C-alpha positions as CSV (number, residue, x, y, z in Angstrom):
1,X,0.0,0.2,0.1
2,X,2.8,2.2,0.8
3,X,4.5,1.4,-2.5
4,X,1.5,2.5,-4.3
5,X,1.0,5.9,-2.4
6,X,4.8,6.7,-3.2
7,X,4.2,5.8,-6.8
8,X,1.0,8.0,-6.8
9,X,2.9,10.8,-5.1
10,X,5.9,10.5,-7.7
11,X,3.5,10.7,-10.4
12,X,1.7,13.5,-9.3
13,X,4.7,15.5,-8.5
14,X,6.0,15.1,-12.2
15,X,2.8,16.0,-13.5
16,X,2.9,19.4,-11.5
17,X,6.0,20.0,-12.9
18,X,5.4,19.3,-16.4
19,X,2.2,21.4,-16.3
20,X,4.4,24.3,-14.6
21,X,6.8,24.1,-17.5
22,X,4.3,23.9,-20.2
23,X,2.5,27.1,-18.4
24,X,5.7,28.9,-18.2
25,X,6.5,28.1,-22.1
26,X,3.1,29.1,-23.2
27,X,3.3,32.3,-21.2
28,X,7.0,33.1,-22.8
29,X,5.6,32.4,-26.4
30,X,2.7,34.5,-25.9
31,X,5.0,37.4,-25.0
32,X,6.8,36.9,-28.1
33,X,6.3,39.4,-30.9
34,X,6.9,39.2,-34.6
35,X,7.0,42.0,-37.3
36,X,8.0,42.4,-41.0
37,X,11.9,43.1,-41.1
38,X,10.8,45.6,-44.1
39,X,8.2,47.1,-42.0
40,X,5.4,47.0,-44.6
41,X,2.8,47.6,-42.0
42,X,4.7,50.0,-39.8
43,X,4.7,48.9,-36.4
44,X,2.0,46.3,-36.6
45,X,3.4,42.9,-35.0
46,X,2.0,39.5,-34.7
47,X,2.2,36.9,-31.7
48,X,3.0,33.9,-34.0
49,X,5.7,33.2,-36.9
50,X,4.4,33.7,-40.2
51,X,5.1,35.4,-43.5
52,X,4.4,39.4,-44.0
53,X,0.9,39.3,-46.2
54,X,2.5,42.2,-48.2
55,X,5.9,41.3,-49.3
56,X,5.8,37.5,-48.1
57,X,9.1,37.8,-46.2
58,X,9.1,35.8,-43.1
59,X,8.2,37.9,-39.9
60,X,11.1,38.6,-37.6
61,X,10.9,37.9,-33.9
62,X,11.5,41.1,-32.0
63,X,13.5,41.1,-28.9
64,X,11.1,40.1,-26.0
65,X,13.3,41.5,-23.2
66,X,14.1,44.5,-25.2
67,X,12.3,47.7,-23.5
68,X,13.3,49.6,-26.6
69,X,11.7,47.4,-28.9
70,X,8.5,47.7,-26.8
71,X,8.5,51.3,-26.8
72,X,9.7,51.6,-23.3
73,X,13.2,53.2,-22.0
74,X,14.8,52.5,-18.8
75,X,16.3,55.6,-17.5
76,X,20.0,55.1,-16.4
77,X,21.7,57.3,-14.1
78,X,23.7,59.0,-17.1
79,X,20.4,60.0,-18.6
80,X,19.2,63.7,-18.8
81,X,15.7,62.5,-18.1
82,X,16.6,62.4,-14.5
83,X,16.8,66.3,-14.4
84,X,13.4,67.4,-12.8
85,X,13.6,70.8,-14.4
86,X,10.6,72.3,-16.3
87,X,11.2,74.3,-19.4
88,X,9.0,76.6,-21.9
89,X,9.2,75.7,-25.5
90,X,8.9,78.3,-28.5
91,X,5.2,77.4,-28.4
92,X,4.9,78.5,-24.7
93,X,4.4,74.9,-23.6
94,X,5.7,73.7,-20.2
95,X,7.8,70.3,-20.4
96,X,10.3,68.3,-18.8
97,X,13.0,66.7,-20.4
98,X,11.8,63.2,-19.9
99,X,8.9,64.2,-22.3
100,X,11.5,63.7,-25.2
101,X,12.3,60.1,-24.3
102,X,11.8,57.8,-27.4
103,X,13.3,60.1,-29.7
104,X,17.1,60.5,-30.8
105,X,18.0,64.0,-29.6
106,X,20.4,66.6,-31.1
107,X,21.2,69.5,-28.9
108,X,23.0,72.5,-28.9
109,X,22.9,75.8,-26.5
110,X,22.5,79.0,-28.3
111,X,21.2,82.5,-27.7
112,X,19.4,84.3,-30.2
113,X,20.8,88.0,-30.2
114,X,24.3,86.2,-31.0
115,X,25.9,87.7,-34.1
116,X,29.0,85.5,-34.2
117,X,29.2,81.8,-33.2
118,X,25.6,81.0,-32.9
119,X,24.4,81.6,-36.3
120,X,27.4,79.2,-37.4
121,X,26.0,76.7,-34.9
122,X,22.3,77.1,-36.2
123,X,23.8,76.5,-39.9
124,X,25.6,73.2,-38.5
125,X,22.3,71.9,-36.9
126,X,20.5,72.5,-40.1
127,X,23.0,70.5,-42.1
128,X,22.9,67.8,-39.7
129,X,19.0,67.7,-39.9
130,X,19.3,67.8,-43.8
131,X,22.0,64.9,-43.9
132,X,20.3,62.6,-41.5
133,X,16.8,63.2,-42.9
134,X,14.5,61.2,-40.4
135,X,11.6,62.4,-38.6
136,X,12.3,60.2,-35.4
137,X,15.3,62.8,-34.9
138,X,14.2,65.9,-32.6
139,X,16.6,69.0,-32.7
140,X,16.6,70.7,-29.4
141,X,18.2,74.3,-28.8
142,X,18.6,75.6,-25.3
143,X,19.2,79.2,-24.8
144,X,21.6,80.5,-22.4
145,X,19.9,83.8,-22.3
146,X,16.6,83.0,-20.7
147,X,15.8,86.6,-19.7
148,X,15.9,87.8,-23.3
149,X,14.8,84.7,-25.1
150,X,11.3,84.4,-23.9
151,X,8.9,81.8,-25.8
152,X,7.6,84.4,-27.8
153,X,11.3,85.5,-29.0
154,X,12.3,81.7,-29.7
155,X,9.1,81.4,-31.7
156,X,10.1,84.2,-33.8
157,X,13.5,83.0,-34.2
158,X,12.4,79.8,-35.1
159,X,10.1,81.2,-38.0
160,X,13.0,83.5,-39.1
161,X,15.3,80.4,-39.4
162,X,12.5,78.1,-41.0
163,X,12.8,75.8,-37.9
164,X,9.4,75.7,-36.7
165,X,8.2,72.5,-37.4
166,X,7.8,69.5,-34.6
167,X,11.5,68.3,-35.3
168,X,12.7,71.5,-33.9
169,X,12.2,72.6,-30.1
170,X,13.5,75.8,-28.6
171,X,13.8,75.7,-24.6
172,X,13.8,78.4,-22.2
173,X,14.7,77.6,-18.6
174,X,15.5,79.3,-15.3
175,X,19.1,80.7,-15.1
176,X,19.8,77.8,-12.5
177,X,18.3,75.2,-14.6
178,X,20.1,76.6,-17.8
179,X,23.4,76.4,-15.6
180,X,22.6,72.6,-14.4
181,X,22.0,71.5,-17.9
182,X,25.2,73.2,-19.3
183,X,27.2,71.3,-16.6
184,X,25.8,68.0,-18.0
185,X,26.6,68.8,-21.6
186,X,30.2,70.3,-20.5
187,X,29.2,73.6,-22.2
188,X,30.9,76.6,-20.6
189,X,29.4,80.1,-20.9
190,X,29.8,83.5,-19.4
191,X,28.1,86.7,-20.0
192,X,30.5,89.3,-21.2
193,X,28.1,92.2,-21.5
194,X,24.4,93.0,-21.3
195,X,23.7,91.4,-24.6
196,X,26.5,89.1,-25.1
197,X,28.1,85.6,-24.1
198,X,31.3,83.6,-24.6
199,X,30.4,80.1,-24.7
200,X,31.6,76.6,-25.8
201,X,30.5,75.5,-29.5
202,X,29.3,71.9,-28.6
203,X,26.7,69.9,-30.5
204,X,25.6,66.9,-28.5
205,X,23.9,63.7,-29.4
206,X,21.6,61.6,-26.9
207,X,20.2,58.2,-27.4
208,X,16.3,57.4,-27.1
209,X,17.0,57.0,-23.3
210,X,18.6,60.1,-22.8
211,X,22.3,59.1,-22.6
212,X,24.9,61.0,-24.0
213,X,26.3,59.4,-27.3
214,X,28.6,61.7,-29.3
215,X,29.7,65.3,-29.1
216,X,30.8,67.6,-32.0
217,X,32.9,70.4,-31.1
218,X,33.8,73.4,-33.1
219,X,32.1,75.5,-35.9
220,X,31.7,74.4,-39.3
221,X,33.6,71.1,-38.8
222,X,33.1,68.0,-40.8
223,X,30.1,66.5,-39.4
224,X,30.3,63.0,-41.1
225,X,30.7,61.4,-37.8
226,X,28.0,63.1,-36.2
227,X,25.5,62.3,-38.8
228,X,26.5,58.6,-38.7
229,X,26.4,58.5,-34.9
230,X,22.8,59.9,-35.2
231,X,21.9,57.2,-37.9
232,X,23.1,54.7,-36.0
233,X,20.6,55.5,-33.0
234,X,17.8,55.6,-35.4
235,X,18.2,52.1,-36.6
């Protein structure tokens, strides 16, 4: 009798383990996602392997553990999205930097009354924008003169320079927030007269999680590497 009871208990235990494994596998399989490698249907995905109904290519399994593939982004300690500062855009909208997560960011610090370096930085930004040619990239210009560069002034400047579509974001912050952000970018600036500043000429590239990926320093420099870095992040 004891032997029969032992065998029954042993078999029951095995069945529980097998059932648990099966449930786990089903759960893992249900979390898998497949999409066309050519993105014929945009972001549409499937839960089972198959062929694309448009181009007939085999669907590609998406990384199930990749938060980027699922449209989510971990905020690392190095991310600018940890900053809690609030900014005003050229459209007088209040935003925090974390609202920009999910897009590749190309950033520069300028001021609109500048007559020397900033126009050349603006030209460099426009040139990078033209060469990258990707709607998933945001170009962010942070004013180092927040007292002069009000949202209204930034809006006028954006229109004057044909930088007024949704890819271009101009930001005005408090004096303290601008200083904090300049330290993050390693941009040095100093007011040398009521209307003039001396400042570093640095264009920074951030990945979709807000982590610094590349910096270009100088005016009118060869931007081949910068463009390549931006394109790497959009793949």
